[in-house]
C-alpha positions as CSV (number, residue, x, y, z in Angstrom):
1,X,24.0,5.2,-15.3
2,X,23.1,8.6,-14.1
3,X,24.5,10.5,-11.0
4,X,20.7,11.1,-10.0
5,X,18.9,8.4,-8.4
6,X,15.7,10.6,-8.7
7,X,15.2,13.1,-11.4
8,X,12.0,15.0,-11.5
9,X,10.8,17.9,-13.7
10,X,7.8,20.1,-13.1
11,X,6.0,17.4,-11.1
12,X,2.3,18.7,-10.2
13,X,-0.5,17.1,-8.6
14,X,-4.0,18.8,-8.6
15,X,-7.0,17.2,-6.8
16,X,-9.8,19.2,-8.2
17,X,-9.0,23.3,-7.9
18,X,-6.4,22.2,-5.0
19,X,-2.9,21.8,-6.1
20,X,-0.9,19.8,-3.8
21,X,2.3,19.5,-5.5
22,X,3.5,22.8,-7.5
23,X,5.7,22.5,-10.5
24,X,8.4,20.7,-8.4
25,X,12.0,20.1,-9.9
26,X,14.4,17.7,-8.0
27,X,17.9,16.2,-8.6
28,X,18.4,13.6,-6.0
29,X,22.1,12.2,-6.4
30,X,22.7,8.4,-6.1
31,X,24.1,6.7,-3.0
32,X,23.1,9.8,-0.8
33,X,20.6,10.5,1.7
34,X,18.5,13.3,0.6
35,X,15.8,15.1,2.7
36,X,12.6,16.4,1.9
37,X,11.8,19.0,4.8
38,X,8.3,20.6,5.4
39,X,5.4,20.4,7.7
40,X,2.4,18.2,7.6
41,X,0.2,19.0,4.5
42,X,3.2,20.5,2.7
43,X,2.7,17.7,-0.2
44,X,5.8,15.5,1.2
45,X,3.7,12.2,1.1
46,X,2.2,13.0,-2.3
47,X,5.8,13.5,-3.7
48,X,6.6,10.3,-2.8
49,X,3.3,8.6,-4.2
50,X,4.0,10.5,-7.5
51,X,7.6,9.2,-7.5
52,X,6.6,5.7,-6.9
53,X,3.7,5.4,-9.3
54,X,1.1,5.0,-6.6
55,X,-0.5,8.5,-7.7
56,X,-0.7,9.8,-11.2
57,X,0.9,13.0,-12.5
58,X,-1.3,15.7,-13.3
59,X,2.0,17.5,-15.1
60,X,5.7,16.9,-15.6
61,X,7.6,13.7,-15.6
62,X,10.0,11.6,-13.2
63,X,12.7,9.0,-13.6
64,X,13.6,6.9,-10.5
65,X,16.4,4.4,-10.6
66,X,16.7,5.1,-14.3
67,X,13.2,4.3,-15.4
68,X,10.4,6.7,-16.4
69,X,7.5,7.0,-13.8
70,X,4.9,7.1,-16.5
71,X,6.1,4.6,-19.0
72,X,7.7,2.1,-17.0
73,X,5.8,2.2,-13.4
74,X,6.4,-1.8,-12.5
75,X,10.0,-1.2,-13.5
76,X,10.0,2.0,-10.9
77,X,8.6,-0.2,-8.3
78,X,11.0,-3.2,-8.6
79,X,13.9,-1.2,-7.7
80,X,12.5,1.0,-4.9
81,X,11.4,0.4,-1.0
82,X,9.3,2.4,1.1
83,X,9.3,2.7,5.0
84,X,6.0,4.3,5.8
85,X,5.5,6.5,9.1
86,X,2.6,4.1,9.7
87,X,3.0,0.3,11.0
88,X,2.9,-1.9,8.1
89,X,4.0,-5.2,10.0
90,X,1.7,-8.0,11.0
91,X,1.8,-8.5,15.0
92,X,0.3,-12.2,14.8
93,X,3.2,-13.2,12.5
94,X,7.0,-13.9,13.6
95,X,9.8,-11.8,12.3
96,X,10.6,-14.9,9.6
97,X,7.0,-14.9,8.6
98,X,6.6,-11.4,7.9
99,X,9.7,-11.6,6.0
100,X,8.2,-14.5,4.1
101,X,5.0,-12.6,3.3
102,X,6.9,-9.8,2.0
103,X,8.7,-12.1,-0.5
104,X,5.6,-13.5,-1.5
105,X,4.0,-10.3,-2.4
106,X,7.0,-9.2,-4.4
107,X,7.3,-12.7,-6.0
108,X,10.9,-13.2,-4.9
109,X,12.6,-16.6,-5.3
110,X,15.9,-17.4,-3.2
111,X,15.0,-15.1,-0.8
112,X,15.8,-16.8,2.4
113,X,19.5,-16.1,2.3
114,X,19.1,-12.3,2.1
115,X,16.3,-12.7,4.6
116,X,18.9,-14.2,7.3
117,X,21.7,-11.7,6.3
118,X,19.4,-8.8,7.1
119,X,18.1,-10.4,10.3
120,X,21.8,-10.8,11.2
121,X,22.6,-7.1,10.3
122,X,19.8,-5.4,12.2
123,X,20.5,-8.0,15.2
124,X,17.3,-9.7,15.1
125,X,18.4,-13.3,14.4
126,X,17.7,-14.6,17.7
127,X,14.1,-13.2,17.6
128,X,13.2,-14.5,13.9
129,X,10.8,-17.0,15.4
130,X,8.7,-14.5,17.9
131,X,5.7,-12.9,17.1
132,X,6.3,-9.2,15.9
133,X,3.8,-8.2,18.6
134,X,6.3,-8.8,21.5
135,X,9.0,-6.3,19.7
136,X,10.1,-3.3,21.0
137,X,9.4,0.2,18.9
138,X,13.0,-0.2,17.9
139,X,13.0,-3.7,16.8
140,X,9.9,-3.2,14.8
141,X,11.4,-0.2,13.2
142,X,14.5,-2.5,12.1
143,X,12.3,-5.1,10.7
144,X,10.4,-2.7,8.6
145,X,13.5,-1.4,6.8
146,X,14.9,-5.2,6.6
147,X,11.2,-5.6,4.6
148,X,12.3,-2.7,2.4
149,X,15.7,-4.2,1.8
150,X,14.5,-7.8,1.0
151,X,14.5,-7.3,-2.6
152,X,17.6,-5.5,-3.0
153,X,16.2,-1.8,-4.0
154,X,18.1,0.9,-5.5
155,X,16.3,3.5,-3.6
156,X,14.4,3.3,-0.5
157,X,11.5,6.1,0.4
158,X,11.4,6.8,4.1
159,X,8.2,8.9,4.7
160,X,8.2,10.5,8.2
161,X,10.1,7.1,9.6
162,X,10.6,8.4,13.2
163,X,7.2,10.4,13.6
164,X,5.7,9.6,17.4
165,X,9.1,8.1,18.6
166,X,10.8,9.0,21.7
167,X,14.1,11.0,21.2
168,X,16.0,7.8,22.1
169,X,14.5,5.5,19.5
170,X,15.0,8.3,17.1
171,X,18.3,8.8,17.5
172,X,19.0,4.8,17.2
173,X,17.0,5.0,14.1
174,X,19.1,7.7,12.7
175,X,22.0,5.7,13.3
176,X,20.5,2.7,11.6
177,X,19.5,5.1,8.4
178,X,23.0,6.1,8.3
179,X,24.6,2.8,8.6
180,X,22.2,1.0,6.0
181,X,23.1,4.0,3.5
182,X,26.8,3.2,4.1
183,X,26.7,-0.3,4.5
184,X,24.5,-1.2,1.2
185,X,25.2,2.1,-0.9
186,X,21.2,2.6,-1.3
187,X,20.0,6.0,-2.0
188,X,17.6,7.4,0.5
189,X,14.7,9.6,0.1
190,X,13.6,10.9,3.5
191,X,10.7,13.2,4.3
192,X,10.8,15.1,7.7
193,X,9.5,17.9,9.7
194,X,12.2,17.5,12.3
195,X,14.8,20.0,11.7
196,X,17.5,18.1,13.7
197,X,16.7,15.0,11.7
198,X,17.5,16.6,8.7
199,X,20.5,18.2,9.7
200,X,22.0,15.1,11.4
201,X,21.3,12.6,8.2
202,X,20.8,14.4,4.9
203,X,23.8,15.4,2.3
204,X,21.1,17.6,0.7
205,X,17.8,19.1,1.9
206,X,14.7,20.8,-0.2
207,X,12.4,22.6,2.0
208,X,9.1,22.4,0.7
209,X,6.3,24.6,1.8
210,X,2.5,24.6,0.4
211,X,3.2,22.0,-2.5
212,X,6.5,24.4,-3.6
213,X,10.4,24.1,-3.4
214,X,11.3,27.1,-1.6
215,X,14.9,26.2,-1.1
216,X,17.6,23.6,-1.6
217,X,21.1,22.9,-0.7
218,X,23.3,21.4,1.9
219,X,22.6,22.1,5.3
220,X,25.5,24.6,5.6
221,X,24.5,26.3,2.2
222,X,20.9,26.6,3.7
223,X,21.9,28.3,7.0
224,X,24.7,30.4,4.8
225,X,21.5,32.3,3.4
226,X,21.1,33.6,6.7
227,X,22.0,36.8,8.1
228,X,19.6,37.6,10.6
229,X,18.4,36.1,13.9
230,X,15.0,35.8,15.9
231,X,13.9,36.6,19.0
232,X,10.8,35.1,20.0
233,X,8.9,36.4,23.1
234,X,5.5,35.6,24.8
235,X,4.2,38.4,27.1
236,X,1.5,38.6,29.7
237,X,0.6,42.3,28.7
238,X,-0.7,43.7,25.4
239,X,2.0,45.3,23.6
240,X,1.7,47.3,20.4
241,X,3.9,46.5,17.6
242,X,5.5,49.6,17.2
243,X,7.0,49.4,20.6
244,X,9.5,46.5,19.3
245,X,9.6,48.0,15.4
246,X,11.1,51.2,16.8
247,X,13.8,49.4,18.5
248,X,17.3,49.8,17.1
249,X,18.5,46.7,15.1
250,X,14.7,45.3,15.0
251,X,14.1,44.5,11.1
252,X,10.6,43.1,11.3
253,X,7.9,42.2,13.7
254,X,5.5,39.4,13.3
255,X,2.7,38.4,15.7
256,X,3.5,34.6,16.3
257,X,0.5,32.7,17.8
258,X,-0.1,34.6,21.3
259,X,3.5,36.1,21.2
260,X,5.9,37.9,19.0
261,X,8.6,37.1,16.5
262,X,11.0,39.6,16.2
263,X,13.7,39.7,13.1
264,X,17.0,41.2,14.1
265,X,20.5,41.9,13.2
266,X,22.2,40.6,16.2
267,X,20.1,39.0,18.9
268,X,23.2,39.7,21.6
269,X,22.9,43.3,20.8
270,X,19.0,43.9,20.6
271,X,17.9,41.4,23.3
272,X,18.7,44.1,26.2
273,X,16.4,46.6,24.4
274,X,13.6,44.2,23.6
275,X,14.0,43.3,27.3
276,X,13.7,47.0,28.3
277,X,10.5,47.4,26.2
278,X,8.6,44.8,28.3
279,X,7.1,45.7,31.7
280,X,9.5,43.8,34.4
281,X,8.2,40.2,35.1
282,X,5.8,40.4,32.1
283,X,7.6,37.8,29.9
284,X,6.0,34.3,29.9
285,X,8.6,32.6,27.3
286,X,11.7,33.8,25.8
287,X,13.6,31.9,22.8
288,X,16.5,33.0,20.7
289,X,17.2,31.7,17.3
290,X,20.5,31.9,15.5
291,X,21.4,30.7,12.1
292,X,19.6,27.3,11.9
293,X,17.6,25.4,9.4
294,X,14.7,26.6,11.7
295,X,15.6,30.1,11.1
296,X,16.0,29.4,7.4
297,X,12.5,28.1,7.2
298,X,11.3,31.4,9.3
299,X,13.1,33.5,6.8
300,X,11.7,31.7,3.7
301,X,8.1,31.1,5.3
302,X,7.2,33.5,8.0
303,X,6.4,31.0,10.4
304,X,8.0,28.0,12.5
305,X,8.4,24.3,11.1
306,X,6.9,21.8,13.6
307,X,5.1,18.6,13.8
308,X,1.2,18.6,13.8
309,X,-0.3,18.7,17.3
310,X,-2.2,15.5,16.5
311,X,-0.4,12.1,17.1
312,X,-0.1,9.9,13.9
313,X,-2.7,7.4,13.3
314,X,-1.9,3.9,13.9
315,X,-2.8,1.8,10.9
316,X,-1.2,-1.4,12.1
317,X,-4.5,-3.6,11.7
318,X,-5.6,-2.0,8.6
319,X,-2.3,-2.7,6.8
320,X,-2.3,-6.6,8.4
321,X,-6.0,-7.1,6.9
322,X,-4.9,-5.9,3.5
323,X,-2.0,-8.5,3.6
324,X,-4.1,-11.5,4.8
325,X,-6.8,-10.2,2.0
326,X,-3.8,-10.7,-0.8
327,X,-3.5,-14.2,0.5
């Protein structure tokens, strides 16, 4: 058996003249948590669709759970689970009925014992007959993961699983993800644009920008590449960039939205000079960024990594209708 759960070579997806995924190579070790980190629109979900056979490759090839995505897509699908950013549960059904429906869609037999075990593991056994519409967000996420685990997959894809969650629920889900990885030994392929999430969960991270992998390694390895720090500030007065670039220790000056982003050698030494270059009382916002995944992304792309300002769409009823239509 290969040491890699996922192997992708020159993965490419084009839509007309637009290249969504551009010559991506990936090696995801079996049994770990691998993070694909990038902003909205970088191509993260498209890569998952290519790896799961939900979208055709324009070029390249991939193997998932030991099977070729092009030649054996159904073998791949039988060995993977998917936890999407959107809600896929049917609110009008109970937890047990959602599991039953999942088993029916996957043509599973003798699934009841596995389903009961998962409900116990996720502390949902006493709510098995309750409608999912009465569940908290955390309980719904637990049930979604239970559905993904029902058929005993070797790889689970989690596409932005914590998007839109409050910080408490997000951290609860982090504990849940690491627990599932440890308890069941399943490879987890996680996409995210939350830097702290990737650092907390993933042994290895690939940073994706505009469809291309720009860096890959452990969080420590990625941060070790950064020798600079960043000072970000916004002022209430107009400032010529030369006022900052002339300061000792300032390596680069970039316009960042309504403010400035300064790449510096040592923030503790340069910061007093920066403050002295601005009229007293005219600084609206100030932030210092030391070596971190954020600074890695800044170094590689010249901009910050952050979630899109628009809230994610809720496709709950859409998915419920599809499930009903399938019978």
